[in-house]
N, C-alpha and C positions, 0 to 999 in steps of 0.2 A: 314668382313663380319661376325654374332653371329657364325656359326658353326666353326666347328675345319679346321684347316692348309688342303686347298682341299676339303673341304667336304661341301656341300649345309646345311644349315640352317634348322631344324625342326621346325614349328612354329605352334602355337594356336591364334586361335584369341576368346576371351569370349563378347561373345556380339554379335551378328549379326545384328543390325540395319542399318542406312545407313553409317555409318565410319565405322562400323565394318565389314559390308558387303563386301564395296569397298576395304576394306584394305584386305580380305578373298581373295575375287577373284584376284585383283592383284596378292597375293602370289601364288595361283593357276596357273593363268596365266605364271609366272616367274618360272614355273615349281619345286614349293618345295614340301618339305612334309607337309601338314598344314589341322592341324582340327580345326574345328570351333562349339561351342558350345552354345546355348542359354537355357533361361530358359523355353521357348514357344514350347513344343513337335511339333507343326504344323511348328513352323518357322526349326528346328533342321532337318525337313523331307526335307524341300525348300532345305535345302543344301546340303541334302544328292542328290536330284536331280540338284543339277549344280556340281556336281560328286565330292563334297569335305565330306570326312569323319566327321562326328558329329556324337559321340557318347552321350549316354543318362545321364553321368554323368559329370558334369567338370572335374573332378580329372582325368578320364579317357582320354579326351581330350589333358587335358595339360602334362602327364606323359611324363616324356622322350625328353621334350620341349627344343631346344636351346634358344626361345624367345617367350613370352606370350605377345599378346596385349589385356589389358582390356577393353573394349568399352560399359560396359552398363550405366546406367543413374550415374551422378554424386553421390549422396547419399549412392548408394551403393557399391563403390569403397574401400572404405577403408576394408570392410569387405571381397570384393572380394578377393583383394590383400591376404589379410593373409590365405586365404583358397586355392588360386592359391599356392600360395608360401609353405603352409603345404606339397601339393602333386609335388613340383616339386627340381631337383637337387639346389643344391648352387650356381652352375656358370649357371642358367638359366637367361638372362635377364627378367625381367617385365617393361612393360608402359604400359601407359594408355595412350587416347584421348582426356581427359576431357578437358572443356574450362574455367575452372580455376584450379589454379596449388596449392595454397600455403597448403589449408588443407588436400590435398592427399600427398602432399610431405611431412608435417607435421606428420600422419600418419604414411608413411612410415617408416620415421625414429625411430619413435615410439614404431614399429612392428621388430624393426633390420631388417628390408630390404636398409636400405640407400645404401647397396655396391651394391646393385643387381636392384632395381626400379630407372629408371628414368622417371622420368613425363615428358608426352609428350602432344602437342597439335598441330595436322595439322587445318591449316587456309584455310578450305575448307568444303564446304557446299552445300544444294541444299533446296529448298520450298518444297520437299517434303520427309518423311520418310521411317524408314523400307529396308528391305533387296531387295524388289521388287525395291525399287529407286536406289539401289546401283551401281557403275557400277567401272570395273578396272580401267577406267582413271580419275575417281571424284578425284584423290589427286595427279596426276600425277604433277610436277612441284612445288606443293604447298611450299608455306613458314611453313617448321615444328619446333616449337618450340621445343626445349627439353633441359630442369634443370639439369646440371650436380651436383651433390654434392660433397664435399670434400674426401667422402669415395668409391666414384661411379665412379669415372675415366677409370675404365678399361670398365666397363658396357656401358657409355656413347661414350667411342668409337667404339665400337662393336654395337651400335644400331644406331649410325650418318652414317657407313661405310652401314651396310646395307638398310637402308632409301636413301639417295644418289644414291647406285647402284641400285635398284628395284625402289622407286619412282621418281626416281629425283629430290626429294628434296632439296630445300632450307633450311638447317638446321638452325635456328637460335639458339645459345644458349644463355639464360638467367636464372638469379634466378628465383623461384618463385615468390614472391613479385612484381621483374618487371616485368614479364608477367600479371601478375592479370593487374597491374596499366594501364598495355599498352592494354591489350585487353577489360579494360571497355570501352574505347573510340573505341578499333577499331574493338570492334565487341559486348560486352554487349550493350553499349548505344543503335547502331543501330535498333537493335530487339525492346527497347524500342519504341524509335521514331516511327518506320516503323506501330506499334501496335496501337500508339498514333493515327497517321495518317489514319490509315484503319479502328479503330475505330471510329472515329469521324466523319467519311464516314458511317458508318454503323449505328448511333442515327440518320443522319443527314435527315429529310425531305425530302430531294434532294435525298436521296443515288442512287434511280436508274438512275435518271439524271443525276448526277456526274459519274457513273460507265459508262455511253454511250459516255460522253467526255474522259474518263480516257485514257491518251496516255503515251507515255514513260519515264515522270517524274513520275504521280503517279505510274506507273508500277515498274520501276526501286526503288524508294522509299519506297515501300510496299511489296517488291519481300520477305524480310525475315517473315513478318506478316502471310504467309502461311505454317508457321511452327509447327507443336504442340506444345500449350500452355504451356502443361506440362514442356516438354524439354525446353522451354524458360524461364520459372519460376524456375526449377532448376538452370540455369545458373547463372542469374539475382543473386539469393538470396545466391549460393554460392559466390559471389565477391560482397557484398551488399554493403557495407561503402566505396567501390572503386566506386560504380557506382553510388550511391547515390551521392555522392562528384562532380563525374563529368554531374550529374543531374543538379546539382545546376549550375556549369557554364553554361551545355547547357539554362539555364532557365535564364541566367542571357544575355546569347547573343542575345535570344530571345525577352529579354526586350528589349533591345538596338536598335532590329527591329521596335521593336513597336513603341515605343518612335518616331524614326527618322520618321516613316509611319504617327504617330498622329501630329507631326508636320510640316509634308508635305515636309521635307528637302530633296532633292534627293542626295545631295553631301553626306549626313551621312549614308543614307541608300544603295548608291552606296559602300562608303568606308566598309563597314559590310559586304556587299556581294563579293566583290574583296577581302577579305581576304579568305573566303572562296575556292574562284576561284583559289586562290593560293595556297591552302592547295591540291585541284583537280588535279592544273597542275604539281605539285611536286609530286602527284603519279605519272602519268603518264609519269612524262619525267626522272625520275631518273636514273641518272648514277652510274657507282660504277669501283672502280680500285681492282685490285686481288692483292694478296700477298701470300706467303707461312710462316708459321712458323714450328720450328720442337721443339719437347720437348722429352726431355729423356722417357720411357716408366716406367721405373720402377724408377723413382726418385722420392721425393715429390712434389705433385702435384698441390701445392699451385699456381704457377706462371703459371700454363696453364689453373687453373679454371679462376682465375683472368682474365687472357688473354681472355678466351671465354667470360667470363660473358661482360666485359668490349667490346668486338665485338658486342652482339648482342644487348646491351643498346643504342649504339651508331647509331646504323639500320642496320648492317651488318649481313652476314650471309656466312655459309661453303658450298662450292660443292666439298668438298674433306675431307677424314679422312683416312688417308693409315698409319698404325700399320705395321712397319717394322724393321727388324734389331735394335729393343731396342730401337726405337724411334718412336715416330707419327706422323707426317707432315699431317697439316691442308693448303686446300686453301682457303680461304679466299677472303670476296669481303665487302669491304668501299662503304658507299655514296661519290662520286668524292668530292661536297662540304656538308661535315659535318656540323650544325650548328656551331655556337664559342660561346663562355660563357659557 
């Protein structure tokens, strides 16, 4: 846990929208001494109505805290991290919930915060935004990416233990570039595709007729198009090169489907669709094998860091992180049938 031995951690959440608000409410319900801060005075008042302290300045909110979650818009994170770092003790663990990691990880190292800033990204959300859409259960059991760095292993361990204990998170340790590459397909591109489908319907002369017929496939396929456009724009711009590369790959796949459709080739069309079905089946039917690994807590962390990053890159996750007796023990899960090659 992030606090001292036998102590409950003191936490703060900076930025109390959908994700930050959900973090705040879960910590409140878990009995944490937690404070929230938002640049909007009306939202701070709403936080107080929810039974959580919400000082008027970010410095007051984070002072004396053991862990601070930075949950504001992506472009603001580097400046917010610097401001929060200046107002907190050097042992205070800082993390964020942004959907891209490379830029914020680089900024943290540049600011001298690599030893206590652990970039993070909980893989959960909703098609609504803001504190009123937040719930204590939103992040329950979510895959939660953490990006440990070579100087930040103690901070990573403390944060991972908290996320597992309080949020029941499946902690996915990855390097920041690996996260951004995977998130381009897992999260960022789906927002563009949903927006493209919904936007095409919006432009159609048959829009109202289409909406009258829309059922599960349209509703599921466009769900994330209901989110704030500015938030989505910040997300894809923050990972622009990787998203563009994957957009080209999707365009090529659509071209293959269109070619088979024009040619009236049912075998080729079904073959391309079967590839997508296989990925969908793999998503729903993945099995995992569990194991434990122990590392000396105070030794050189290179082997521990390499193990964690390899675990995440292979599709694995952590459900246990227990520092005790001069060692740290991880409970990890790997896909039972990882891809070869």
